[in-house]
PDB file of N, CA, C and O in Angstrom:
ATOM      1  N   MET A   1      85.990 146.126 157.837  1.00  0.00           N
ATOM      2  CA  MET A   1      86.971 147.355 158.059  1.00  0.00           C
ATOM      3  C   MET A   1      86.524 148.339 158.150  1.00  0.00           C
ATOM      4  O   MET A   1      86.715 148.986 159.180  1.00  0.00           O
ATOM      5  N   SER A   2      85.504 149.007 156.772  1.00  0.00           N
ATOM      6  CA  SER A   2      85.377 150.391 157.343  1.00  0.00           C
ATOM      7  C   SER A   2      85.804 151.189 158.231  1.00  0.00           C
ATOM      8  O   SER A   2      85.652 151.311 159.446  1.00  0.00           O
ATOM      9  N   GLY A   3      86.280 151.637 157.549  1.00  0.00           N
ATOM     10  CA  GLY A   3      86.616 153.140 158.968  1.00  0.00           C
ATOM     11  C   GLY A   3      87.316 152.479 160.060  1.00  0.00           C
ATOM     12  O   GLY A   3      86.951 152.806 161.189  1.00  0.00           O
ATOM     13  N   GLN A   4      87.838 151.994 160.004  1.00  0.00           N
ATOM     14  CA  GLN A   4      89.041 151.757 160.924  1.00  0.00           C
ATOM     15  C   GLN A   4      90.343 151.549 160.191  1.00  0.00           C
ATOM     16  O   GLN A   4      90.667 150.891 159.203  1.00  0.00           O
ATOM     17  N   LYS A   5      91.112 152.526 161.220  1.00  0.00           N
ATOM     18  CA  LYS A   5      92.698 152.690 161.219  1.00  0.00           C
ATOM     19  C   LYS A   5      93.710 151.299 161.015  1.00  0.00           C
ATOM     20  O   LYS A   5      94.245 151.081 162.102  1.00  0.00           O
ATOM     21  N   THR A   6      94.049 150.516 160.212  1.00  0.00           N
ATOM     22  CA  THR A   6      94.833 149.597 160.401  1.00  0.00           C
ATOM     23  C   THR A   6      96.117 149.858 160.999  1.00  0.00           C
ATOM     24  O   THR A   6      96.796 150.708 160.423  1.00  0.00           O
ATOM     25  N   SER A   7      96.681 149.225 162.198  1.00  0.00           N
ATOM     26  CA  SER A   7      97.824 149.576 162.692  1.00  0.00           C
ATOM     27  C   SER A   7      98.802 148.408 162.778  1.00  0.00           C
ATOM     28  O   SER A   7      98.297 147.286 162.733  1.00  0.00           O
ATOM     29  N   TYR A   8     100.396 148.525 162.920  1.00  0.00           N
ATOM     30  CA  TYR A   8     100.898 147.877 162.587  1.00  0.00           C
ATOM     31  C   TYR A   8     102.059 148.212 163.436  1.00  0.00           C
ATOM     32  O   TYR A   8     102.569 149.320 163.603  1.00  0.00           O
ATOM     33  N   TRP A   9     102.482 146.773 164.079  1.00  0.00           N
ATOM     34  CA  TRP A   9     103.074 146.660 165.467  1.00  0.00           C
ATOM     35  C   TRP A   9     104.541 147.139 165.381  1.00  0.00           C
ATOM     36  O   TRP A   9     105.113 147.686 166.324  1.00  0.00           O
ATOM     37  N   SER A  10     105.153 146.872 164.084  1.00  0.00           N
ATOM     38  CA  SER A  10     106.792 147.630 163.171  1.00  0.00           C
ATOM     39  C   SER A  10     106.896 149.119 163.122  1.00  0.00           C
ATOM     40  O   SER A  10     107.899 149.793 163.358  1.00  0.00           O
ATOM     41  N   ALA A  11     105.687 149.534 162.773  1.00  0.00           N
ATOM     42  CA  ALA A  11     105.680 151.143 163.052  1.00  0.00           C
ATOM     43  C   ALA A  11     105.618 151.322 164.365  1.00  0.00           C
ATOM     44  O   ALA A  11     106.555 152.066 164.652  1.00  0.00           O
ATOM     45  N   GLU A  12     104.694 150.886 165.832  1.00  0.00           N
ATOM     46  CA  GLU A  12     105.096 151.526 166.780  1.00  0.00           C
ATOM     47  C   GLU A  12     106.681 151.463 167.348  1.00  0.00           C
ATOM     48  O   GLU A  12     107.298 152.255 168.060  1.00  0.00           O
ATOM     49  N   VAL A  13     107.033 150.328 166.800  1.00  0.00           N
ATOM     50  CA  VAL A  13     108.868 149.921 167.170  1.00  0.00           C
ATOM     51  C   VAL A  13     109.268 151.069 166.627  1.00  0.00           C
ATOM     52  O   VAL A  13     109.529 151.969 167.425  1.00  0.00           O
ATOM     53  N   GLY A  14     109.411 151.329 165.288  1.00  0.00           N
ATOM     54  CA  GLY A  14     110.498 152.352 165.350  1.00  0.00           C
ATOM     55  C   GLY A  14     109.682 154.206 165.609  1.00  0.00           C
ATOM     56  O   GLY A  14     110.030 155.236 165.031  1.00  0.00           O
ATOM     57  N   ARG A  15     108.525 154.036 166.694  1.00  0.00           N
ATOM     58  CA  ARG A  15     108.316 155.153 166.629  1.00  0.00           C
ATOM     59  C   ARG A  15     109.084 154.955 168.383  1.00  0.00           C
ATOM     60  O   ARG A  15     109.948 155.767 168.715  1.00  0.00           O
ATOM     61  N   LYS A  16     108.715 153.982 169.236  1.00  0.00           N
ATOM     62  CA  LYS A  16     108.265 154.052 170.468  1.00  0.00           C
ATOM     63  C   LYS A  16     108.973 152.509 170.691  1.00  0.00           C
ATOM     64  O   LYS A  16     108.228 151.575 170.989  1.00  0.00           O
ATOM     65  N   SER A  17     110.656 152.247 170.511  1.00  0.00           N
ATOM     66  CA  SER A  17     111.260 151.617 171.174  1.00  0.00           C
ATOM     67  C   SER A  17     111.074 151.788 172.438  1.00  0.00           C
ATOM     68  O   SER A  17     110.730 152.766 173.102  1.00  0.00           O
ATOM     69  N   ASN A  18     111.394 150.515 172.743  1.00  0.00           N
ATOM     70  CA  ASN A  18     111.707 150.218 174.386  1.00  0.00           C
ATOM     71  C   ASN A  18     113.437 150.135 174.725  1.00  0.00           C
ATOM     72  O   ASN A  18     113.992 149.883 175.794  1.00  0.00           O
ATOM     73  N   ALA A  19     113.820 150.339 173.853  1.00  0.00           N
ATOM     74  CA  ALA A  19     115.296 149.759 173.748  1.00  0.00           C
ATOM     75  C   ALA A  19     116.553 151.985 173.762  1.00  0.00           C
ATOM     76  O   ALA A  19     117.472 152.572 174.331  1.00  0.00           O
ATOM     77  N   LEU A  20     115.541 152.136 172.706  1.00  0.00           N
ATOM     78  CA  LEU A  20     116.517 153.695 172.042  1.00  0.00           C
ATOM     79  C   LEU A  20     115.169 154.173 171.669  1.00  0.00           C
ATOM     80  O   LEU A  20     114.126 153.772 171.151  1.00  0.00           O
ATOM     81  N   ASP A  21     115.735 155.285 172.216  1.00  0.00           N
ATOM     82  CA  ASP A  21     114.807 156.906 171.821  1.00  0.00           C
ATOM     83  C   ASP A  21     115.736 157.427 170.812  1.00  0.00           C
ATOM     84  O   ASP A  21     116.913 157.740 170.989  1.00  0.00           O
ATOM     85  N   LEU A  22     114.807 157.493 169.350  1.00  0.00           N
ATOM     86  CA  LEU A  22     115.431 157.842 168.018  1.00  0.00           C
ATOM     87  C   LEU A  22     115.000 159.143 168.584  1.00  0.00           C
ATOM     88  O   LEU A  22     114.043 159.535 169.253  1.00  0.00           O
ATOM     89  N   GLU A  23     116.383 159.817 167.910  1.00  0.00           N
ATOM     90  CA  GLU A  23     115.703 160.776 166.800  1.00  0.00           C
ATOM     91  C   GLU A  23     114.116 161.014 165.862  1.00  0.00           C
ATOM     92  O   GLU A  23     113.584 159.977 165.463  1.00  0.00           O
ATOM     93  N   LEU A  24     113.718 161.778 165.681  1.00  0.00           N
ATOM     94  CA  LEU A  24     112.477 161.793 164.899  1.00  0.00           C
ATOM     95  C   LEU A  24     112.822 161.863 163.591  1.00  0.00           C
ATOM     96  O   LEU A  24     113.187 162.886 163.012  1.00  0.00           O
ATOM     97  N   GLU A  25     112.707 160.748 163.109  1.00  0.00           N
ATOM     98  CA  GLU A  25     112.920 160.891 161.770  1.00  0.00           C
ATOM     99  C   GLU A  25     113.956 159.998 160.886  1.00  0.00           C
ATOM    100  O   GLU A  25     114.148 159.731 159.699  1.00  0.00           O
ATOM    101  N   VAL A  26     114.669 159.607 162.523  1.00  0.00           N
ATOM    102  CA  VAL A  26     116.308 159.498 161.792  1.00  0.00           C
ATOM    103  C   VAL A  26     116.155 158.782 160.803  1.00  0.00           C
ATOM    104  O   VAL A  26     116.834 159.353 159.949  1.00  0.00           O
ATOM    105  N   PHE A  27     115.594 157.673 160.223  1.00  0.00           N
ATOM    106  CA  PHE A  27     115.704 157.024 158.621  1.00  0.00           C
ATOM    107  C   PHE A  27     115.566 157.526 157.999  1.00  0.00           C
ATOM    108  O   PHE A  27     116.201 157.072 157.047  1.00  0.00           O
ATOM    109  N   THR A  28     114.697 159.015 157.518  1.00  0.00           N
ATOM    110  CA  THR A  28     114.461 159.726 156.693  1.00  0.00           C
ATOM    111  C   THR A  28     115.419 160.601 156.195  1.00  0.00           C
ATOM    112  O   THR A  28     115.250 161.465 155.334  1.00  0.00           O
ATOM    113  N   LEU A  29     117.264 160.089 157.283  1.00  0.00           N
ATOM    114  CA  LEU A  29     117.650 161.442 156.977  1.00  0.00           C
ATOM    115  C   LEU A  29     118.790 161.392 155.014  1.00  0.00           C
ATOM    116  O   LEU A  29     118.715 160.411 154.274  1.00  0.00           O
ATOM    117  N   ASP A  30     119.681 162.685 154.659  1.00  0.00           N
ATOM    118  CA  ASP A  30     120.117 161.177 153.327  1.00  0.00           C
ATOM    119  C   ASP A  30     121.575 161.382 153.587  1.00  0.00           C
ATOM    120  O   ASP A  30     122.245 161.377 152.554  1.00  0.00           O
ATOM    121  N   ASP A  31     122.206 161.552 154.635  1.00  0.00           N
ATOM    122  CA  ASP A  31     123.429 161.502 154.778  1.00  0.00           C
ATOM    123  C   ASP A  31     123.607 160.060 156.372  1.00  0.00           C
ATOM    124  O   ASP A  31     123.342 159.848 157.555  1.00  0.00           O
ATOM    125  N   PRO A  32     124.037 159.683 155.543  1.00  0.00           N
ATOM    126  CA  PRO A  32     124.342 158.404 156.325  1.00  0.00           C
ATOM    127  C   PRO A  32     125.065 158.501 157.549  1.00  0.00           C
ATOM    128  O   PRO A  32     124.724 158.033 158.636  1.00  0.00           O
ATOM    129  N   ARG A  33     126.525 159.422 157.166  1.00  0.00           N
ATOM    130  CA  ARG A  33     126.981 159.472 158.755  1.00  0.00           C
ATOM    131  C   ARG A  33     125.831 160.401 159.516  1.00  0.00           C
ATOM    132  O   ARG A  33     126.324 161.172 160.340  1.00  0.00           O
ATOM    133  N   ALA A  34     124.655 160.452 159.408  1.00  0.00           N
ATOM    134  CA  ALA A  34     124.310 161.771 160.287  1.00  0.00           C
ATOM    135  C   ALA A  34     123.126 160.215 160.992  1.00  0.00           C
ATOM    136  O   ALA A  34     122.571 160.045 162.078  1.00  0.00           O
ATOM    137  N   ILE A  35     123.169 159.655 160.136  1.00  0.00           N
ATOM    138  CA  ILE A  35     122.226 158.444 160.828  1.00  0.00           C
ATOM    139  C   ILE A  35     122.955 157.985 161.754  1.00  0.00           C
ATOM    140  O   ILE A  35     122.659 158.112 162.942  1.00  0.00           O
ATOM    141  N   ALA A  36     124.168 157.299 161.269  1.00  0.00           N
ATOM    142  CA  ALA A  36     124.936 156.382 161.897  1.00  0.00           C
ATOM    143  C   ALA A  36     125.015 157.267 163.411  1.00  0.00           C
ATOM    144  O   ALA A  36     124.531 156.846 164.461  1.00  0.00           O
ATOM    145  N   ARG A  37     125.596 158.320 163.283  1.00  0.00           N
ATOM    146  CA  ARG A  37     125.733 160.008 164.476  1.00  0.00           C
ATOM    147  C   ARG A  37     124.364 159.549 165.647  1.00  0.00           C
ATOM    148  O   ARG A  37     124.550 159.103 166.779  1.00  0.00           O
ATOM    149  N   SER A  38     123.129 159.784 165.056  1.00  0.00           N
ATOM    150  CA  SER A  38     122.143 159.844 165.359  1.00  0.00           C
ATOM    151  C   SER A  38     121.743 158.403 166.885  1.00  0.00           C
ATOM    152  O   SER A  38     121.300 158.419 168.033  1.00  0.00           O
ATOM    153  N   LEU A  39     122.328 157.236 165.757  1.00  0.00           N
ATOM    154  CA  LEU A  39     121.625 156.169 166.504  1.00  0.00           C
ATOM    155  C   LEU A  39     123.216 155.762 167.655  1.00  0.00           C
ATOM    156  O   LEU A  39     123.091 155.572 168.865  1.00  0.00           O
ATOM    157  N   LYS A  40     124.342 155.716 167.050  1.00  0.00           N
ATOM    158  CA  LYS A  40     124.849 155.768 168.220  1.00  0.00           C
ATOM    159  C   LYS A  40     124.746 156.958 169.256  1.00  0.00           C
ATOM    160  O   LYS A  40     125.347 156.649 170.285  1.00  0.00           O
ATOM    161  N   GLN A  41     124.042 158.532 169.339  1.00  0.00           N
ATOM    162  CA  GLN A  41     123.920 158.752 170.476  1.00  0.00           C
ATOM    163  C   GLN A  41     123.367 158.569 170.858  1.00  0.00           C
ATOM    164  O   GLN A  41     123.620 158.645 172.061  1.00  0.00           O
ATOM    165  N   SER A  42     121.577 157.983 170.458  1.00  0.00           N
ATOM    166  CA  SER A  42     120.189 157.309 171.142  1.00  0.00           C
ATOM    167  C   SER A  42     120.725 155.860 172.118  1.00  0.00           C
ATOM    168  O   SER A  42     120.429 155.860 173.313  1.00  0.00           O
ATOM    169  N   ALA A  43     121.379 154.868 171.633  1.00  0.00           N
ATOM    170  CA  ALA A  43     122.224 153.818 172.107  1.00  0.00           C
ATOM    171  C   ALA A  43     123.160 154.113 173.133  1.00  0.00           C
ATOM    172  O   ALA A  43     123.056 153.186 173.937  1.00  0.00           O
ATOM    173  N   GLU A  44     124.204 155.090 173.614  1.00  0.00           N
ATOM    174  CA  GLU A  44     124.742 155.239 173.870  1.00  0.00           C
ATOM    175  C   GLU A  44     124.116 156.080 175.346  1.00  0.00           C
ATOM    176  O   GLU A  44     124.728 156.250 176.401  1.00  0.00           O
ATOM    177  N   SER A  45     123.152 156.379 175.111  1.00  0.00           N
ATOM    178  CA  SER A  45     122.442 157.454 176.052  1.00  0.00           C
ATOM    179  C   SER A  45     121.163 156.528 176.906  1.00  0.00           C
ATOM    180  O   SER A  45     120.808 156.539 178.084  1.00  0.00           O
ATOM    181  N   SER A  46     120.912 156.120 176.272  1.00  0.00           N
ATOM    182  CA  SER A  46     119.442 155.181 176.136  1.00  0.00           C
ATOM    183  C   SER A  46     119.993 153.981 177.624  1.00  0.00           C
ATOM    184  O   SER A  46     121.060 153.369 177.672  1.00  0.00           O
ATOM    185  N   LEU A  47     118.585 153.954 178.945  1.00  0.00           N
ATOM    186  CA  LEU A  47     119.212 153.510 180.421  1.00  0.00           C
ATOM    187  C   LEU A  47     118.445 152.381 180.040  1.00  0.00           C
ATOM    188  O   LEU A  47     118.396 151.783 181.115  1.00  0.00           O
ATOM    189  N   ARG A  48     117.765 151.635 179.166  1.00  0.00           N
ATOM    190  CA  ARG A  48     116.365 150.677 179.094  1.00  0.00           C
ATOM    191  C   ARG A  48     117.476 149.461 177.879  1.00  0.00           C
ATOM    192  O   ARG A  48     117.558 148.282 178.223  1.00  0.00           O
ATOM    193  N   ARG A  49     118.120 149.864 176.733  1.00  0.00           N
ATOM    194  CA  ARG A  49     118.678 149.040 176.341  1.00  0.00           C
ATOM    195  C   ARG A  49     119.560 147.707 176.824  1.00  0.00           C
ATOM    196  O   ARG A  49     120.592 147.660 177.493  1.00  0.00           O
ATOM    197  N   LYS A  50     118.838 146.748 176.288  1.00  0.00           N
ATOM    198  CA  LYS A  50     119.804 145.128 176.816  1.00  0.00           C
ATOM    199  C   LYS A  50     120.928 144.611 176.269  1.00  0.00           C
ATOM    200  O   LYS A  50     121.589 143.736 176.828  1.00  0.00           O
ATOM    201  N   SER A  51     121.209 145.109 175.164  1.00  0.00           N
ATOM    202  CA  SER A  51     122.382 144.696 174.812  1.00  0.00           C
ATOM    203  C   SER A  51     123.647 146.145 174.508  1.00  0.00           C
ATOM    204  O   SER A  51     123.105 147.250 174.534  1.00  0.00           O
ATOM    205  N   ALA A  52     124.638 146.153 174.338  1.00  0.00           N
ATOM    206  CA  ALA A  52     125.529 146.818 174.114  1.00  0.00           C
ATOM    207  C   ALA A  52     125.575 147.590 172.736  1.00  0.00           C
ATOM    208  O   ALA A  52     125.486 147.073 171.623  1.00  0.00           O
ATOM    209  N   PRO A  53     125.783 149.379 173.133  1.00  0.00           N
ATOM    210  CA  PRO A  53     125.258 149.933 172.188  1.00  0.00           C
ATOM    211  C   PRO A  53     125.514 149.954 170.336  1.00  0.00           C
ATOM    212  O   PRO A  53     124.896 150.610 169.497  1.00  0.00           O
ATOM    213  N   PHE A  54     126.180 149.384 170.227  1.00  0.00           N
ATOM    214  CA  PHE A  54     126.559 148.976 168.881  1.00  0.00           C
ATOM    215  C   PHE A  54     125.447 148.068 168.471  1.00  0.00           C
ATOM    216  O   PHE A  54     124.678 148.141 167.513  1.00  0.00           O
ATOM    217  N   ARG A  55     125.554 147.184 169.447  1.00  0.00           N
ATOM    218  CA  ARG A  55     124.338 146.072 169.261  1.00  0.00           C
ATOM    219  C   ARG A  55     123.019 146.484 168.693  1.00  0.00           C
ATOM    220  O   ARG A  55     122.484 146.036 167.679  1.00  0.00           O
ATOM    221  N   SER A  56     122.415 147.751 169.805  1.00  0.00           N
ATOM    222  CA  SER A  56     120.841 148.020 170.113  1.00  0.00           C
ATOM    223  C   SER A  56     121.108 148.942 168.540  1.00  0.00           C
ATOM    224  O   SER A  56     120.291 149.326 167.703  1.00  0.00           O
ATOM    225  N   ALA A  57     122.069 149.026 168.583  1.00  0.00           N
ATOM    226  CA  ALA A  57     121.952 150.470 166.754  1.00  0.00           C
ATOM    227  C   ALA A  57     121.873 149.923 166.056  1.00  0.00           C
ATOM    228  O   ALA A  57     120.864 149.793 165.362  1.00  0.00           O
ATOM    229  N   MET A  58     123.095 149.257 165.911  1.00  0.00           N
ATOM    230  CA  MET A  58     122.609 148.165 164.338  1.00  0.00           C
ATOM    231  C   MET A  58     121.185 147.629 164.144  1.00  0.00           C
ATOM    232  O   MET A  58     120.422 147.923 163.223  1.00  0.00           O
ATOM    233  N   SER A  59     120.898 146.584 165.424  1.00  0.00           N
ATOM    234  CA  SER A  59     119.450 146.187 165.660  1.00  0.00           C
ATOM    235  C   SER A  59     118.763 146.875 164.607  1.00  0.00           C
ATOM    236  O   SER A  59     118.481 146.544 163.456  1.00  0.00           O
ATOM    237  N   MET A  60     118.484 148.303 165.532  1.00  0.00           N
ATOM    238  CA  MET A  60     117.696 149.062 165.130  1.00  0.00           C
ATOM    239  C   MET A  60     117.768 149.060 163.199  1.00  0.00           C
ATOM    240  O   MET A  60     117.194 148.565 162.229  1.00  0.00           O
ATOM    241  N   LEU A  61     118.436 149.606 163.408  1.00  0.00           N
ATOM    242  CA  LEU A  61     118.961 150.215 161.330  1.00  0.00           C
ATOM    243  C   LEU A  61     118.530 148.964 160.991  1.00  0.00           C
ATOM    244  O   LEU A  61     117.391 149.112 160.547  1.00  0.00           O
ATOM    245  N   ASN A  62     118.784 148.003 160.968  1.00  0.00           N
ATOM    246  CA  ASN A  62     118.805 146.239 160.523  1.00  0.00           C
ATOM    247  C   ASN A  62     117.138 146.631 160.650  1.00  0.00           C
ATOM    248  O   ASN A  62     116.484 147.213 159.785  1.00  0.00           O
ATOM    249  N   PHE A  63     116.747 146.249 161.691  1.00  0.00           N
ATOM    250  CA  PHE A  63     114.915 146.359 162.104  1.00  0.00           C
ATOM    251  C   PHE A  63     114.528 147.371 160.785  1.00  0.00           C
ATOM    252  O   PHE A  63     114.078 146.880 159.750  1.00  0.00           O
ATOM    253  N   TYR A  64     114.670 148.300 160.880  1.00  0.00           N
ATOM    254  CA  TYR A  64     113.847 149.467 159.755  1.00  0.00           C
ATOM    255  C   TYR A  64     114.308 148.625 158.366  1.00  0.00           C
ATOM    256  O   TYR A  64     113.365 148.333 157.631  1.00  0.00           O
ATOM    257  N   ILE A  65     115.341 148.298 158.025  1.00  0.00           N
ATOM    258  CA  ILE A  65     115.386 148.164 156.425  1.00  0.00           C
ATOM    259  C   ILE A  65     114.285 146.613 156.083  1.00  0.00           C
ATOM    260  O   ILE A  65     113.444 146.241 155.265  1.00  0.00           O
ATOM    261  N   ASN A  66     114.893 146.180 157.155  1.00  0.00           N
ATOM    262  CA  ASN A  66     114.390 144.461 156.656  1.00  0.00           C
ATOM    263  C   ASN A  66     112.391 144.909 156.860  1.00  0.00           C
ATOM    264  O   ASN A  66     111.639 144.191 156.201  1.00  0.00           O
ATOM    265  N   ARG A  67     111.947 145.667 157.453  1.00  0.00           N
ATOM    266  CA  ARG A  67     110.316 145.557 157.420  1.00  0.00           C
ATOM    267  C   ARG A  67     110.179 146.433 156.091  1.00  0.00           C
ATOM    268  O   ARG A  67     109.604 146.034 155.078  1.00  0.00           O
ATOM    269  N   ALA A  68     110.768 147.647 156.231  1.00  0.00           N
ATOM    270  CA  ALA A  68     110.928 148.322 154.351  1.00  0.00           C
ATOM    271  C   ALA A  68     110.800 147.542 153.057  1.00  0.00           C
ATOM    272  O   ALA A  68     110.631 147.847 151.877  1.00  0.00           O
ATOM    273  N   GLY A  69     110.948 146.417 153.741  1.00  0.00           N
ATOM    274  CA  GLY A  69     111.440 144.733 152.252  1.00  0.00           C
ATOM    275  C   GLY A  69     111.619 145.974 150.825  1.00  0.00           C
ATOM    276  O   GLY A  69     112.172 147.021 150.492  1.00  0.00           O
ATOM    277  N   GLY A  70     110.611 144.811 150.340  1.00  0.00           N
ATOM    278  CA  GLY A  70     111.006 145.403 148.426  1.00  0.00           C
ATOM    279  C   GLY A  70     110.271 146.994 148.725  1.00  0.00           C
ATOM    280  O   GLY A  70     111.005 147.685 148.019  1.00  0.00           O
ATOM    281  N   GLY A  71     109.423 147.812 149.253  1.00  0.00           N
ATOM    282  CA  GLY A  71     109.322 149.297 148.966  1.00  0.00           C
ATOM    283  C   GLY A  71     109.943 149.544 149.716  1.00  0.00           C
ATOM    284  O   GLY A  71     109.356 149.478 150.797  1.00  0.00           O
ATOM    285  N   LEU A  72     111.543 150.013 149.842  1.00  0.00           N
ATOM    286  CA  LEU A  72     112.175 150.563 150.320  1.00  0.00           C
ATOM    287  C   LEU A  72     112.759 150.616 149.232  1.00  0.00           C
ATOM    288  O   LEU A  72     113.323 149.704 148.627  1.00  0.00           O
ATOM    289  N   PRO A  73     112.551 152.463 148.758  1.00  0.00           N
ATOM    290  CA  PRO A  73     113.207 152.627 147.007  1.00  0.00           C
ATOM    291  C   PRO A  73     114.829 152.886 147.458  1.00  0.00           C
ATOM    292  O   PRO A  73     115.429 153.497 148.342  1.00  0.00           O
ATOM    293  N   ALA A  74     115.241 151.798 145.968  1.00  0.00           N
ATOM    294  CA  ALA A  74     116.515 151.790 145.330  1.00  0.00           C
ATOM    295  C   ALA A  74     117.270 153.004 146.507  1.00  0.00           C
ATOM    296  O   ALA A  74     117.387 152.572 147.654  1.00  0.00           O
ATOM    297  N   GLU A  75     117.583 153.924 146.346  1.00  0.00           N
ATOM    298  CA  GLU A  75     118.706 155.198 146.797  1.00  0.00           C
ATOM    299  C   GLU A  75     118.611 154.915 147.940  1.00  0.00           C
ATOM    300  O   GLU A  75     119.721 154.978 148.468  1.00  0.00           O
ATOM    301  N   ARG A  76     117.049 154.333 149.315  1.00  0.00           N
ATOM    302  CA  ARG A  76     116.740 154.661 150.260  1.00  0.00           C
ATOM    303  C   ARG A  76     117.784 153.932 150.680  1.00  0.00           C
ATOM    304  O   ARG A  76     118.758 154.327 151.321  1.00  0.00           O
ATOM    305  N   ARG A  77     117.506 152.683 150.235  1.00  0.00           N
ATOM    306  CA  ARG A  77     118.052 150.991 150.782  1.00  0.00           C
ATOM    307  C   ARG A  77     119.803 151.511 150.735  1.00  0.00           C
ATOM    308  O   ARG A  77     120.442 151.381 151.779  1.00  0.00           O
ATOM    309  N   ARG A  78     120.576 152.148 149.367  1.00  0.00           N
ATOM    310  CA  ARG A  78     122.035 153.188 149.465  1.00  0.00           C
ATOM    311  C   ARG A  78     122.097 153.683 150.890  1.00  0.00           C
ATOM    312  O   ARG A  78     122.812 153.244 151.790  1.00  0.00           O
ATOM    313  N   ILE A  79     121.030 154.890 150.950  1.00  0.00           N
ATOM    314  CA  ILE A  79     121.733 155.359 151.795  1.00  0.00           C
ATOM    315  C   ILE A  79     121.867 154.838 153.276  1.00  0.00           C
ATOM    316  O   ILE A  79     122.726 155.284 154.036  1.00  0.00           O
ATOM    317  N   LEU A  80     120.386 153.248 153.862  1.00  0.00           N
ATOM    318  CA  LEU A  80     121.044 152.961 155.072  1.00  0.00           C
ATOM    319  C   LEU A  80     122.064 152.212 154.667  1.00  0.00           C
ATOM    320  O   LEU A  80     123.152 152.682 155.000  1.00  0.00           O
ATOM    321  N   GLU A  81     122.114 151.045 153.966  1.00  0.00           N
ATOM    322  CA  GLU A  81     123.374 150.278 153.957  1.00  0.00           C
ATOM    323  C   GLU A  81     124.463 150.761 153.715  1.00  0.00           C
ATOM    324  O   GLU A  81     125.388 149.997 153.442  1.00  0.00           O
ATOM    325  N   GLN A  82     124.752 152.740 153.757  1.00  0.00           N
ATOM    326  CA  GLN A  82     125.494 152.707 153.729  1.00  0.00           C
ATOM    327  C   GLN A  82     125.891 153.131 155.517  1.00  0.00           C
ATOM    328  O   GLN A  82     126.880 152.877 156.206  1.00  0.00           O
ATOM    329  N   ALA A  83     124.564 153.896 155.817  1.00  0.00           N
ATOM    330  CA  ALA A  83     124.861 154.169 157.410  1.00  0.00           C
ATOM    331  C   ALA A  83     125.426 152.847 158.262  1.00  0.00           C
ATOM    332  O   ALA A  83     125.942 152.921 159.377  1.00  0.00           O
ATOM    333  N   LYS A  84     125.193 151.497 157.416  1.00  0.00           N
ATOM    334  CA  LYS A  84     125.588 150.526 158.430  1.00  0.00           C
ATOM    335  C   LYS A  84     126.899 150.785 158.377  1.00  0.00           C
ATOM    336  O   LYS A  84     127.340 150.979 159.510  1.00  0.00           O
ATOM    337  N   VAL A  85     127.780 150.877 157.462  1.00  0.00           N
ATOM    338  CA  VAL A  85     129.312 150.802 157.549  1.00  0.00           C
ATOM    339  C   VAL A  85     129.941 152.103 158.151  1.00  0.00           C
ATOM    340  O   VAL A  85     131.039 152.337 158.656  1.00  0.00           O
ATOM    341  N   GLU A  86     128.936 152.786 157.930  1.00  0.00           N
ATOM    342  CA  GLU A  86     129.134 154.133 159.058  1.00  0.00           C
ATOM    343  C   GLU A  86     129.396 154.011 160.555  1.00  0.00           C
ATOM    344  O   GLU A  86     130.368 154.287 161.259  1.00  0.00           O
ATOM    345  N   LEU A  87     128.572 153.663 160.719  1.00  0.00           N
ATOM    346  CA  LEU A  87     127.873 152.924 162.632  1.00  0.00           C
ATOM    347  C   LEU A  87     129.291 152.305 162.898  1.00  0.00           C
ATOM    348  O   LEU A  87     130.112 152.661 163.743  1.00  0.00           O
ATOM    349  N   ARG A  88     129.384 151.294 161.976  1.00  0.00           N
ATOM    350  CA  ARG A  88     130.561 150.154 162.163  1.00  0.00           C
ATOM    351  C   ARG A  88     131.718 151.460 162.732  1.00  0.00           C
ATOM    352  O   ARG A  88     132.235 151.555 163.845  1.00  0.00           O
ATOM    353  N   ARG A  89     131.865 152.290 161.633  1.00  0.00           N
ATOM    354  CA  ARG A  89     133.043 153.052 161.656  1.00  0.00           C
ATOM    355  C   ARG A  89     133.306 154.048 162.567  1.00  0.00           C
ATOM    356  O   ARG A  89     134.456 154.368 162.865  1.00  0.00           O
ATOM    357  N   VAL A  90     131.923 154.772 163.221  1.00  0.00           N
ATOM    358  CA  VAL A  90     132.450 155.889 164.147  1.00  0.00           C
ATOM    359  C   VAL A  90     131.639 154.706 165.408  1.00  0.00           C
ATOM    360  O   VAL A  90     131.183 155.438 166.286  1.00  0.00           O
ATOM    361  N   PHE A  91     131.320 153.141 165.773  1.00  0.00           N
ATOM    362  CA  PHE A  91     132.058 153.119 167.325  1.00  0.00           C
ATOM    363  C   PHE A  91     133.246 152.020 167.204  1.00  0.00           C
ATOM    364  O   PHE A  91     133.350 151.061 167.969  1.00  0.00           O
ATOM    365  N   GLY A  92     134.179 152.320 166.068  1.00  0.00           N
ATOM    366  CA  GLY A  92     135.579 151.465 166.014  1.00  0.00           C
ATOM    367  C   GLY A  92     135.300 150.063 165.017  1.00  0.00           C
ATOM    368  O   GLY A  92     135.977 149.067 165.272  1.00  0.00           O
ATOM    369  N   ARG A  93     134.784 150.032 164.434  1.00  0.00           N
ATOM    370  CA  ARG A  93     134.569 148.738 163.916  1.00  0.00           C
ATOM    371  C   ARG A  93     134.852 148.891 162.969  1.00  0.00           C
ATOM    372  O   ARG A  93     135.996 148.676 163.370  1.00  0.00           O
ATOM    373  N   ALA A  94     135.045 149.166 161.462  1.00  0.00           N
ATOM    374  CA  ALA A  94     135.489 149.106 160.509  1.00  0.00           C
ATOM    375  C   ALA A  94     136.716 148.083 160.748  1.00  0.00           C
ATOM    376  O   ALA A  94     137.461 147.784 159.815  1.00  0.00           O
TER     377      ALA A  94
END
């Protein structure tokens, strides 16, 4: 495999979701509210999503967290878990 680039399907999903057009590097933001607002805006404006905006946004957030797995630093995981709480709040599901 020398010289070949390894490609992961999960990385492609984060960049080119068929359901949502995500803000560039949304999951690297340090503000959980900003992450939630961005996901909400992406989900509500998407014409390709197959479920309700809340479900699409939460699914994308969970997908990112799950794919990062154990390699996700504790502080980043804390921010993303708090973004779930904020996502429920911005959708009125708190």
